[in-house]
N, C-alpha and C positions, 0 to 999 in steps of 0.2 A: 385735307389729304392725310390719310393714316400713316403713322410712323411705320417704318419697316420693322417687322418683328425680328428680334435677335435670335438667329438660329442656334447660337451657342447654348441657350438655356435648355431646350429639349435635348440637345446633344449631351449636355452635362448630366442631365437626369438619367438618360440612357446609360451613359458611361459609369456613373456611380452605382446604379442598380446592377449593371452587368458585372462590375468589378466585385461587388460583395456577393453576387450570385456565384461567381467563379470561386471566390474564397470559400464559399459554403459547399461547393460540389466536390465529391459526393457527401451529402450530409451524414451518412452512416459512418463515415470515417473521420470527417472533420469536426463533428460535434461530439465532444467528450462527455459522456454522462458522469455525473457525480456519484458518490457512494450511495446516496439515498435512492438513486435510480438504477444503478448497475449492481449495487450490493458491495459491501466492503466494511472496513474498520478504520476508526480514528483512534490512535494511541497518543496519549499525552504523557510526557516524561518531565521530570524535574531535575535540575542540576544544582548541586551544592557548590555555589560559587565562592571562591576566596574573597576576603574583604577588600583586597587591593586590586581586584579586577572589575572592569566594566561588565555588567550583566549581559548587555546586548552583544558585545564583542565575544564574550566567553561562549554564549549559546550558539552564535554563528560558527565559531570554531568547532564546537562539538558536532553541529549539523554537517559541516563540511567534511570532517573526518569520518563520521559515521556513514555519510552518503557514499564516500569513496570506498569504504570497506565493505558495506553491505550491498551496494548497488553500483559498482564502478562503471559499468557500461550503460547505466540508466535504463535497463530493460525490464525492471520489475514494476514499473508504473507506480512508483511511490512519490507522494507529494510531501515535501518537508516544509514546515512553517515555524518561524519563531513566534512565540506568543508573548504576552506581557510578562515582565519580570524574568524569572529564571526558568521558564518552561518552553518546551517546543512540542509540536505535534507532528505525527506522521500519518498520512492518509494512505490506505492500502486497499486497492481494488481486489475483488475476488476473481479467481480464475474462471474463464469462460468455459462453456461446455466443449468448444472446439479445442481449447488448450488441454483440457482433461483427456479428450479423445486422442489427441496426438501424443500426449505424454504416455498414455497407456500403450499406444502402438510402438513407441520407442522402447518402453520397458519390455514388451513382449519380444522384440527383436534382440534386445540385450540378453534376456533370459535364454532365448533360443540359441544364441551363439555360445553362451556359457554351458548350457546343457549339451551342446555338441562337442565340448572339449573333453579330452581324455586325460585323466590324471595319471601320472607315472605310477602311483600306487595301484590304481585300478588296473592299468595295463599289466603291471607285474603280477597282480593276483590272477588275472585271466590267463596270462600266458603260461602259468604254472599248472593250469587244469589239465585233466586228461585230454588227449587230442580231439575226441568226438565233441565233448562239451566245449572245449576251447574254440573249435571252428565255428560252432553255433553262436557263441558269445561275440567272437570277432566279426562275424557276418552282421550281427545285430548292431555292433558299434559302427561298422562301415556305413550302414543305412543307405545302401544302394550306390555308394561312391566306389567305382571299380578300382581306381588308382589307390584309394585308401585300403581297400580289401587286399589288393596285391601287396601293398606295403606290410599289412598285417601278416599275410602268409609268409612273406620273406622273413619277417621277424620271428614267426613261429619256427620256420626251418632253422634260422640262425640260433634260436634258443635251444632247439632239440640238439643241434650240432654241438652247442656249447655244453649242454648237459652230458652228451655222449663223451666229449673229450675230457670231462672232469673225472670220469670213472677210472680210465687208465692211469691218470696221474695219481689218483687216490690209491689205486691198487699198488702201483709201483712204490709209492711212499711207504705203504704198509710192508711190502716185501723188503725194501731196503732197511727199514727199521727192524724187521725180524732178523735179517742177516747180521746187522750191527749188534743186536742183542745176543745172538748166538756167538758171535766172535768174542764178545766180552765174557761169555760163560765158558769158553774153551779153556781147559786146564793148560798149565804152562808146558806140560810134557806131551801135548797133543801133537800128532804127526804134522810135519811142516806141509806135507802135500794137502792135507785137509784144510789147513789155514789158508794156503795159496788158492785153493779151489774156491773157497768161500769169498776171498777177496776179489778174485777174478769175476765171480758171479755178481758181487756188489758193483764192480766197475761197469759190467755189462748193463746191469739194471739202471745205473746212473745215466749211462749213455741213452738208454731207452727213455729215461725220465726227462732228459734234456729235449729229446724229440717230441715226447708227449706234452711237455710244458709249452714248447713252441706252438704245437697245434692248439693247445688250450688258450694261449695268449691270442693267437690269430682268431680262434672261434669267439673268444670274449670280445675282441675288437670288432669282429663282424657283427656280433649280437648288439653291442652298444651303438654301432653305426646304424643298424637296422632299427633299433629302439628310438634313436634320435630322429630318424626319418619318419617313423610312425607317429612320433609326437610333434613333428614340425608343423602340423596343421592346427595345433592348438592356438587359440587366441586368448591372450591375457585380457580379461575384461577391464581390469584396472588400467592397463596401459592403453586400451582402446578408449576409455573415458578420458584419459589425459590427452590423447590425440584430438578427440572431439572438442575438448575445451580450448584448443589452440585457435588463434585468430584465423578467420576465413575471409579476410577482407578482399574486396575487388581492387585490382591494381589501378592506379591512376594512369591517365594518358601519358604523363611524364615518365612514370615507371615502365610502362609498356615500351615507350620509345627507347629507353635506356637499357632494356633487357638484352643480354647477349645470347640467350638461348631460351627455348620454351620453358625450361626448368625454372628459370628466374621469375617467370610470371605466376608460378604456382604459389598458393598460400601455404603457411606452415601446416595447416590442417591437411591440405591436399597431399603435401609431401609425406606427412605422417601416415595417411591412409595407404598411399602407394607402398611405403616401406612395409607396413603390416601385411599387405597383400603379397609382397615378394617373399616375406618370411613364412607365410602360410598360404601357398598358392591354391591348395585345395579348399580353402575357406574364403576365397576372394569374393564370391557372390554374397556370402553371409556378412562379410565385413562391410561391403557396399550397402547391403540392406539396412544395417544398423546406422551407417553414416547418413543414408537418405532419410531414415525415420527421424534421426536427430535433427537434421536440417529442417525437416517439416515442423518438428516440435519447436525448434529455435525461433521460427518465424513468429510464433504466437507466445513463446515462453516469456515469462516475466511476472505476472500476478502470482501471489502466493495463495496457498490453499486455505490457510487458517491463521488467525492472529498469533497463535502459538509459534508458528514458523518465524514470523518477524521478531517476536520477543526473544526467541532463542538466538536468532542472528545477532540482535543487538547486544545480548548478554555476552556474546563471545568476541566483541570488538574492543579495540583499544588496549591490547596487551603489549606493554612496553618492556623491552629487554635490552641489556647491554652485553655483548659477547666479544671477547678478545679473538682476533683472527690469527691463526698460526702463520709464522713467517715462512716465506718461500725458501729462504736461506737455511732455516733450521729444521723444517719439517722433513723427516726422513721417509715416512711411509705414505706420502701423498699419492703415489701411484696406486697403492692398495685401495685407498678411499675413492680414487677416480674409477677404478674397476668396479667397486661396489656400487657406485652411482650408475654406471653404464648398464650393469647386469641386473640390479635389484631396485634401482630407483632411490629417491632421496629419503624415503620414509624408513628405510632399514637402518640398523645399527644405532638405534636411539640410546643404547646403553654404553656406547663407545665414547672415548674422550672427545671426539669431534663429530659434528653433524653438518649436513648440507642444508642451507637455508636459501630459499629463492630470492633473487634480486627483484625488488619492487619496480613497477613501471609508473611513469607519470601519466597525467590525464590524456596525453596524446598516444599512449601505448608504447612510448620509448623507454628502454631500460634505464634505471638510475645508473649513475657513474658515467653517463654519456651526455654531453651538452651540445655537441656539434654533429653534423652528418658524417664528418670524417671519423669521429670517434665511434659512431654507431657502425660504420662500415668496418673499422678495425676490429670491433668487438665481434661482429658477425663472421668475419674472416678467420680470426684466431682468438677465441675467448681465453684460452690458457695464457697466451702471451700478454693479452690486454690486461688481465687481472694481475699477472706476475709483475708487470711494470708498476703496479700500485702496491706491491708486496703482499698480494692476496692470492690465495689458491682458488681459482674459479674454473667452472666447467659448464658446457651447454648440455641440456638434457630435454629432449622432446620440445625444442623450440623456446625453452626458458633457460635463464642463466642462474647458476647456483654458486654460492661461496661457502667454503669450509670454515666453520667457526667452532670455538671451544664449547664443550658440553659439560665441563667440570665446575663445581661450585667455586673453586679458587679463581677461575678465569671467566666468570660470568656473573651477571646480576639479573636474575630472572624472577618470575612470579613464584617459583618454588621457594625463594628466600623471602620470608614474610617480614612485614613491618616498614619497608621502604616505599617511598613514592616521590614522584617528581612534582615539585610545587609550582614551578613556573619556568618558561623559556622566553627569551627576549633578544632583540637585535643588539649587537655589540661590535667592537673592533678588536682584532687580534693585535699582537705586539708590533706588527708591521703596519698597522692602520687599515688592514683589509677587512671587509665585512665578515663577521663571524656570529655565532650564536652562543649566548651565555645561558646557563640554566642553574636552577637551585633545587636541591633535594631536601627532604626533611632530615632530622638529626640522624635517624637510623640509616637512611640512605646515604648521607654524607660519610658516615663511618665505613659503610660497605664499599662505597665508591673509592674512598681513599686507599683501602687495601687493594682493590682491583687495579686501579690505575698506578699506584705506587710500585707495584710489582711488574708493570708492563710499559715502562717509559719508552717512547719512540716506536711502540707497536701500534698497529691499527686496531681500533675498537669499533665494532659494528653496532650501530643503533638499529634495533629491529622493532617493528610494529606489526602485531598480529602475525608473527612468524615470517615476515618478509624484511629484507635488508633495505633500509632507506638511505643509509650513509655509513661510511667506515673511515672516519677521520683518524689522524695519527695523534697519539697521546703525547703532548709536549711536557707535561708536568703532572705531579700528583694532584688529583682533584678531590676536594673535601666536600663541604656543604654546597659549594657552587663551583662551576667550571665553565670552560669555554670550548666550543667545538669549532675548529678552524676548517676553512674550505680549501686548504691547499694553496697552490700558487695563485695569487690574485684574489683569494677568498671566495666566498659564495657569490653566485650571481644573484640578482635581486629576486628573481622568481624562485630560485632554489632556497634563498634565505627565508622568504615568506612561507614557502611550503614547509620547510623544516620547523620553523617556529610554530606554525599552525598545527603541524602534526604532533609535535612534542606537547604543546599545551593541551591539545585535544586529547592526547593520550592520558595526560594527567587528569584532565577534567572528566574523561569518560569513566574513571574510577569513582567519580562523584555523581554520575548519573544514576537515578533511582533504578534499583534492580528490576522492579516491576513498574509498569505504567501506573500513574495515579488516576488515570481515567481511560476507560475502554468503551467505545461506542461502536456497535456492529449492526449492520443491516444485511440480512440474508438476500441472496440474489432473487429469490421468488418474491419477497416483499418489495424489493427494489423494482422488479418488473411490474408488479401491481401498481406501484406509485407512478411509474413511467406511463403505463397505459391509461391510468386515471387522469394524469396530468395532460397527456396529449388529447384525450377525449374531451376534457374540459376546455382546452384551448380551441379546438376545432369547433365545438358547439358554441362557445362564446363568440368566436369570430362570425359564425353563421348567423347567430341571433342578432348581434349588433349590426351586421351587414344588412339583414332583412329589414330591421327597424329603420336604419338610416335611409334605405332606398324607398321605403314606404312613405317616410316623412319628407324627405328632401328631393325625391325623384332623381334628376340627373346629378344634382349635388351629392346625393347619397351614393351614386355609382362612383363618382370621383373620390368620395371618402373611402369607399371600399378599396379602390385601387391604391389610395394612400396608405391604408392599413396593411395591404399586402406588401407594398414597398417598405413600410416600417418593419415588418417581419423579416424581410430579406436583409435589410441593413443591420438589424439587431443580431440576427443569427450569423451574418457575415462578419460583423465586428468580433463577436465571441469566438468565431472560428479563427479569425486572423490573429487575435491575441492569445489563442489557445486557452481560453477560459473554460472552466468546467461547468457543465450544465446541470444544475441541481433542481430539486423540487421547489425550493423558494424561488429559483430562477423562473420556473414555469409560472408560479404565482405572479412574478414580476411582469411576465409577458401578458398574462391575462389582464392584469391591472393596467398595463400599457394600452391594451386594446380599448378599455373603457375610458381611460384618461386622454388618449390620443384623439378620441372623438370630440373632446371638449374644445380643442382649438378649432376644429372644423365647424362646430356648432356656433362658436363665437363669430366666426367669419360669416357664416350663412345668415345668422340673425342680423348682423350689421348690413349685409348686402340687401336683405329684405327691407330693412328700415330705409335704405337709400332708394330702393325701387318704389316703395310706397310714398316716398317724398317726391317722386317724379323724375329721378335721375335716369339717364340712359344706361343701357346695359353695361357697357365697358367702363363708364365712369362709376357706376354703382359698385362694380367688382373692385375697382382700384381703391375707392374710398372705404369699402368694406374691409379690405385687407389693411389699409393704413390705420383705420380707427381701432381695429382689433389687435393691432401689433403690440401696443404697450401692455394691454391686459394679458395677452398670451405670454409675453415675456415674463411679466411679474408672476403669473400663476405657475409657470414652469420653472422659473428660477427658484422660487421658494421650495418646490418639491425637490428640485435638484440639490438644494442645500441639505435637505434631509438625507438624500442619498449619499452625499459626500460624507456627512457626519457618520452615517451608518457604516459606510465602507471603511472608515478609519478607526471606528471604535467598537464595532460589533464583532462577533465571532465569525468563523469562516462560513458557517451555514447561511447567516444573514447577509454576509458580504455578497453572496451570489445574487440574492434578491436586490440589494442596492445597486450592484453592477448592472444587472439587466434593466432595472427601472431607469437608471441613469442614462444608459445607452438609448433606451426607448424615448426618453425626454428629448435628447439631442436629435434623434431620428425624427421625432414628431415635429420639431421646429423646422427641420429640413423639408419634410414631406408636406406639412400643413401650410407653411408660409411661402415655400418656393415652388414645390412640385405642383400642388393643386392650382396655384395661381397661374402657372404656365399653361396647364391644361385648360383652365377657363378662358384665358386670353386667346389660345389657339382655337378653341371651340367658337368663341365669339367672332373671330376673324373669318373662320371657315363657314360656320353654319349661319352666322348673323342673326341670332335669336333676338327677339324683342324683350323677352323677360326670362326670369329663372323661376319656373313654377315650383311651389312648395305646398305642402298640405295645408298650412294656415291660409295661403293665398287662394287655394282652390275650395276649401271647406271653411266658410266664415265662422261656423260654430267653434272650430278648433282655434281660429284666430282670436275669437272673443274670449275663449277659455284661458288662453295664454297671454292675454293683455288685460289684466285686472286693474281696477281702480281702488284697490284696498287701502285702508288707512292702517298701515302696519304700526306706525308710531302711536296711534291712538290706542292700540291694543297691547302696548308694551307691558302694561301692568299685569295683564293676564299671562303673557308669555314669560315674564320674569318669575311670576309666582309658580307657574308650572315647572319651569326650569330649576328653580330653587328646590322644589319638592323632589324632582328627579335626581338632581345632583346630590342632595342630602341622602336620599335613599341609596344611591349608588355608593356613596362614601360609607354609609352605615353597613350595607351588605358586604362591601369589600373588607371593612374592618372586622365584621363579625366572623368572616371566614378566616381572616388572619393568615398565618403561614400555610394553612391547609389549601389555600387558593393557589399557592406557588407550586410549580412543577418541580420535579427532582433536580432539574438543571440549576435551580436557585436554592435548593434545600439540601442537596446531597442525597444519594440513594442509588437504587438500581431499577432499571426498567427491562423487562424481558418480554419479547413478542415471539409467538410460535404458531405454527399451523399443525392441525391434526392430520394424521395419515389417512389415506384412503377415503377422503371426503367425509370423514366422520364429523359429527357435530355435538356440541355440549351447550347447555344453557348457562347463564351467568351464575345461577344458584348452584349448579353442579360444580362449576369451577371453584366457587368460593368454598364449598364443602370440602373439596379435595385440598384446598389450601389450608383450611382449618386443621385438617388431620396432619398434614406434613409439617405445618408450622409448630405444632405441639411436639411432633416426633423429633424434629431437628433443633428445637428450642430457638426458633426465630419468630417471636411474637409479631414482629412488624410485617410478616408475610401472611398472617391470618386473613381470612376473608373480610373481617371487620376493619382491619387497619390498612390492608393493601387496596390499591385502586385497580379494579378489573373492568376492562372495556372490551367490546367486540371490535374486530378489525376486518376491513374489507366489506364485501357485499353481504350484509346481514341485516336482520330486522331490529338490531340493537339489543336483542335478548338471547337469541340462539345463533351460533356461528361455528365455523370450523377453524377460526383464527382468533387469538386473543392477545391483549397486551396487559401485563401486570406491572404495576409500579409499587415500589416499597421503599421505605426510608432506610432499610438495611443497606449499608455501604459495601459489604462483602459480596461482590458480584459472583464470585466463584461459588460461595455457599448458596446464594439464591438460585443460580443456574442449576446446581446439583439438586436442590430441593424441588424445583419445578419439574425437572426430569423425573425425579422420584414420584412426584404426585401424578404425573401424566405418562408414566412409562408404558402403560398399556395402549395408549392412543398416539404416541409419538413415534416417528420413524427415525430414530437416532442410534448411533453406535455408542454403547455405554462404555465407560472406562473400566479397566480391570485393576485389581489390586492383588498383591502377592507378598509373601514374606521377604523382607530385606529391601523393599522398594524404596525405603527412605535413605538407604546408604548413598553417600555422596562420593566416596572414594572406592576404587575397585578393590582395594585391600579389605574393605568392610563388606563387600557385596558377595552374594552366593555364586561366585565365579571360580573356575578351576582351570589350570593348565591341562590340556589334553596331552598327556605324556605316555599313555598306553592305548593299545588298540581296543581294549574292552571298556565300554562306557561305565560299567559297574565299578571297575577298578578306579576310574577317574573320579567319580562323584560319590563313591562308597555307597552304592545302592545295589539291590539284587536285580540288576538288569544285565543283559549280555549283548547289547547292540554293538556291532563292529563300527568303530569310528576311526579306522585306519586313515581314511581320506582327510581327516581333520587333525592329524597329529601335528603338534606344535601350535595349535590354535587354542581357543578358549571355549569352555562349556559354562553356560549360565543356567542355573537351576531356578525354576519358578515353583514354589510350594504354596499351597493354600490359595490357588487362583480363585478369585471371586469377582463376578460370577464365573462358573466353569466355562471353558472355551474349547473349541475343536482345534485340531492341528492346523486345519486350513485357515481358520479365522486368525490364529496367531501368525501364521505365515504371511497372510495378506496384509495384516497391519504393519508388519516389519518391512515388507516389500514396498508398501506405500510410503513409509517413513524414509526409506533410502533415497527416494526421489525428491524429498523436501529440501529446500535451500540450505538448511542448517547441516545436512548430511550428504548432499549430492556431490560434494567435492571429495568425499572419501572414496578409496578404491572399491570397486565392485567386489563383494566378498561372497564366497560360497557359504551357505548356511542351511541348516535343517532343523526343523522342530520335531522332537520325539516325545510323544506322550508317555507319561510314567504311570500315574494313578488315575483310573477312571472315576468320574464323579458319580455319586450315588444316584443322581437323577438321569444319568446318561442312558439313552435308549435309542433304538432304531439304528439307521445306517450312519448317522453323523455322531460319532462318539465324542463326548465332551470329557475333558480332563481337569482334575483339580490340581494336578502338578504335571510339569513338563520340563524338558531341558532343551536349550537351544545351543547347538554346536556350530561354531564359526571358524573359518580359516581363510587366510589369503596367502598368496605366493610370496609376499615380502616379509612375512613374520614367521618366526619359529621360536617359540618360548622355551622349547627344550634346550636349544643352543644358547638363548639369551633370557634366562629365567628372571633376572633382575628387572628387565624391561617390562615385565608383566605389571608391576606396581609403580615403577618409576617413570615410565613414558606416558606423559599426560595426553599425548596425541596418538598413542599407539592403538593397536587392535582392541585390546581388552577394555581400556577406558572409554573409547569412542563407541564401541558396541554396547557397553553397559548403558551409556547415556541414551543411545538410540533405542534400545529395547525398552527401557523405562518409559521414554516419551511415547513410543509407538503404542504401548499397551495401556498407559494411564491417560492418554489424551482424551479430553472431553470435547466431542465435536460441538461446534457452536450451534446455538438455537437460531431461529430465524433472525432475531435481533436482540442484542444485549448491550445496554448502555449503562455505564457506571460513572457516577459523578462524586468525587471526593469533596470534602468540606472546602478545601482550598479552591477547587474548580468552581464550586457553587458561589463562593464569595466573590471570585473574580467575575463570574457572569453577572451577578447582581450589580456589582460596581459598573461593569460595562453597560448594562441596561440603563441604569440611572444616569450614567455619563452621557449616553447617546440621547436620552430624552432631554436632559438639561441643555446640552450643547445645541440640539436641534431648535429648541424653543428660543434660546438666546440668539442664535444666528438669524432666525426668521424675523424675530421682533426687531432686531437691529436693522435688517433689510427693509422691513415695512416702514419703520421710523424714518430712515433715510429717504425712502422712495416717496413717501407721502408728506414728509416735512413736519409731522406732528407726532409726538409721543402717544397721543390719544389713540391714534390708529393702531399702534403697536400693542398698547394695553388692551384695546378692544379685541384684537385678534387673540391675545393671550387668554382673556376671560372666556372667549368662545372655545379655545382649545381645551382649557381645563374643564369646561362644561362637557365637551364631547368625550374626552377621555374618561371622566368620572362616570358618566352615564354608561359608556361602553363597558367599563369594568364592573359596574353594577349588574348589567345584564349577564356578564360572564359569571359573576358570583351567584346569581339567581339560578343559572342553569343546573347547579349542583342539586337544588331542591326539587327540580321537576324533570330531569333528564330520564329517569327510569319510570315515569308515569306514562299513561297512554297519550296524554297531551304532549309530553316531551318527545316520545317516540315519533308521533305524527309530524313534529317539527324537526326531526332528525337531530335533536339536541344530544350533547354528551356532557360529561362532567368536565367542562373546559377549565383548564388550569393555565396560569400565566407562565408561558415558556418563551423561548427566543422568537418563535413564529408569531406569538401574540404581541410581543414587543415590536416586531416589525410591522404588524398590523396597526398598532397604536401610532407608530411613527408615520405610517402611510396615511392614517386618518388625519393626523396633524397636517400633513402636506395637502391632503384633499380638502379639508375644511378651510385651510388658508387659501386654496385655489378658489373655492366658492366665494369666500369673504372678499378676496382681492378683486374679483369681477365686480362686485357691488361697490367696493371702495373706489375702483377706477371710474365707474359711472358717476358716483357721487362727486369725485374730483372734477370730472368733465362738466357736469351740470352746475357745479358751484361756480365755475368760471373764476372771476376775480374777487368773489366774495371771500371774506376772511373766514367765515364759518359756514358749515352746511346747515340749512334750516330743516325742520321736520318735513316740510313740503318737498325739498330737494331729495331728502333721504327716501321719502315715500315714492316719489317719481322714479328714482334710481332703482329701487327694489322692483317696482312694477315693470320698468323697462327691461330689466334683466331676468325677470321671472321665467320667461320662456327658455332662455339659455340655461338657467339653473335647473329647471325641471328636466329639460332634454339631456343635459350632461349627467344629472343624477340618475335618470332613468337608464341611460346606456351603461353607466358604470354599475348600477344596481343589477342590470341584466347580466353583465359579465361576471359579477361576483356571485350572484345566485347560481349561475351555471357552475362556478368553481365550488360552491357550497354543496351542490347536489351531486356532481360527478367528479369532483377533483380528488376524491379519495381521502383517507384518514390523515395523510401527511399534511394537508393544508385545510382540514375541516375547521379547526379552531380559528385559523387565520381568516378563513372566509366568513365565519360567523361574526367575528369582531368587525370585519369590514362591512358586512350587511348592516349591522347596528350603526357603525360609524358613518357610513354614507348617508343614512337616513337622518341621524342626529346632526351630522355636519351640515347638511342642506338646511335643516331647520335653524341651526344656530347662526348661519351666515345671514339669514333673513331676520330672525326674531331676536337675536341676542347681540351680535357684533355691531350691527348698524345703529340700534337705539343707544348703545353705550357711548357713541360719539357725542350724544347730547348731554351726558352726565357732567355735572360740575357747572352747568350754566344755570342762571337764576330762573329762567323760564324758557321753555322751548317755544312758546308762542303758539297760537292756534294755527291749525292747518289753513294755509291760504287758499283762497278760491282759485278755481281753475284759471290758469294764465297769469296769476299774480305770484309775487315773490315775497315771502315773509321776511320781515326785518330781522337783522342779526342783533344779538345782544353785545 
């Protein structure tokens, strides 16, 4: 009677596959493409760590602080990783086309609302025109808005009335002045009647003057009211941007239930938008259009446009300051500062004794200074009283909280005072035993802090990071080189203590972060897309090829294998989706390799089942014994490969970690699908269909069976095999040594790699590319870039000689110089925006820059040029002069560059500013409609800045209009747009990578040898495996070295060879070959152990029989893996071409070594191997 089949087994399979399929759906959102597929940049930075700090802890603190400052909401899609030693890397994805499209739509709406604004200067100028011209201009300004036109007409009437009432007053003043003059001239003996008459006349005129003045005041008041009404529909773009930056969170169910009115359910942003609409009712639709466009942009906002954006953001982080807070009790003009904040915002008054700084928020979005919900409620209800209770002057502005702090050198310690720095901050206890934070300054900082704190005992001192207040503890005593920051009553909470220490230490360390990244690796989105398409194509083709082969060879068993492979894919991708792993190009290689290697387990099982069927076992028994006998071999083979994956994941770089992760997941998935899923399918099939046999090609076609069941004397030919292998290994070592360092890629040598595509599908030959490089290398004095020294290869679909895409590798480490030279060499065939230069571009401070305060209406008077443009609308702003612009540019080009830069992350938080580009001198080459200028001026103004009233702020305010606009203009015009791919490796990075590669190889070999030794009980097995591995790796490296000599020949082109160099992908291939070769070797070793039985040693006959018995499995597995890898080699694309070539050689050589090298080595060290026993006999052991 048959056992009842456990239904839980198929139920478990369905549940597991369904679970991971659910985790994977939809794949377009769940699978995150890596930078090599989506395009992006990896920046590596170095931190100068103090001797008394742990490197890992210090780098973690820097990462934590930088992440919070650069990407507090986590929307920029940045990946932060700590590397070995004192380095960390940031991975940055490129913006998608949808992101660019929505950002452009938002920019258009913002510009539209700005253009719809009416400046007071513009309105005053128009209103003073003659009536006919004035009416036409006002109608144009109204742009079809009836109410706006009515307001303008009302203003015109009020202005005319105001002008009319001015004349009588002026006339009366003149008449009165004349009478007074005449009275003074009257002689003393003038008739009294004349004097009385003149006095009475003066009195009468004064009475008329009083009436006329009253009418004038009324007319003026009416005019001003009408003017305010006419201007009420203006929308300040800076204020609108501040409102849009406010939180727009959806209320929780708890908050909805607790709300007392619909108003309570609105987000700060919604409230701000409604307020703006109420203030400008005529522009309500325009305001909503901007808000909607921003909301759409915000959904996809995050990725940065260019590595320069991220570098600029990082450069501006970690600015630590100490400022004394004015006391509520002693501050006399606090109301004036509050009014300034309400009317003009926090950025005004930077040259005054006090400034408003924003209160920072924690990771949950709660304002600092609040620990409980009750405190947060009190702050929201009455910010003024809340801060006053802490002896601080605080105020709410547009949903954020601000504190008034000192801005004078005597009461602050800021970056403007040079020489000081924070050395360290650490946990401590205050005098009452409560948690506090101690800190140490350098000697200069200690002296400055002593002066600052000594003069302000018992006053609050705000600690600010990047312009935001994180704490304001009270000063208990003079602080010298070290001090303590108390947390008030009860001290700091644990979380606050950790936050403050980390923030302070990170602020100190950030000043030690390298100003520029020591390595930059960029892949353009088009190249990433090509990699993705090639990888997907290779994966699909490999799956189809392997599936067809398995079905043809194993029939029903092949169908089951295909189903197992599909389940494998679902599990692998589902796990990656669940753990939010990034899908990289090496990851695709891992999947393709998994396809080939996953077949191995099924082949082992099917071959065992075939042996049992041929021995006469019944179907169900044969299946069960087949699985049981294959189990140990499958486990051994997969565990050794898994060991390699673990070593790779913990020692390799991020690129190769993706390969190790996918292959590791694939191995675990293979064990599940091959050992469990397929067995359940077979047992169900047997119970339902009740087959008598499991047909396979060798059982149906005897010739195939005979071919795969040889009786070869492998041990007898070991001398030939050994001789051939010695020659191949020696040749491999010789070829590798002769190439020397030239065989290493720039990842292991340091240098720069640039990839680019030509515009408009143009093509060049390798010779043409090298000729251009020779010319530019001599021109810019970079000999390493010459066609003879640089390595030039074609990229993408090409014949290896002519292409529209190329990759250039050079040992020159200055990636900026290399990029610039390449662009110069191919400027006529590249579609790139070239950087501009101009006089004064090197100026770092605004005082040294060609910038001027706009203090007059005539531009010529401002910049001392013979131009007469009216810049009345920009009075109080700044004019930046660009002389000797190279190459010459149009006004439109300059305008677009600046507009684009305003939306980049480093500048998007600045107020939206009105600006205009005015061409000065036409370039000599200018012709046609698009005039190009060799000099121009940029005039900028915003409503919160007036340098006429605050001239000192022009040079002293580091965050003001002039300084920030100078930085923006410089970066906008000098930015060098990235090529398709730019990779830079410094000598430090190269050394680290070489160390990691050697470490990974050594640890992998050591780990697998130990495993084999323990598993088989003899060190001989481990040593045999090592010899085979050295054999395989040496020969593979030899073939890689030979490729250099033949890749550019007809023979090399036919074989799709390239000048393969050892890079991280090749290292991954070599390690995979190690695992694959071990896999093959272990299968033979397992059969030797099985056949040996209780014998102490394996005889030559046992080894021969074991090799012959496993030869079918070896050939089948090698063939399926070879098919998968050759598909990867042909269709996988340039990103994995070298990897696939190494694998092709490795699969072939590894199969050979497992048969002809590893097994015979087991006989070494014995006096005599004995003759091959006759069939059915056992040779005696020694």
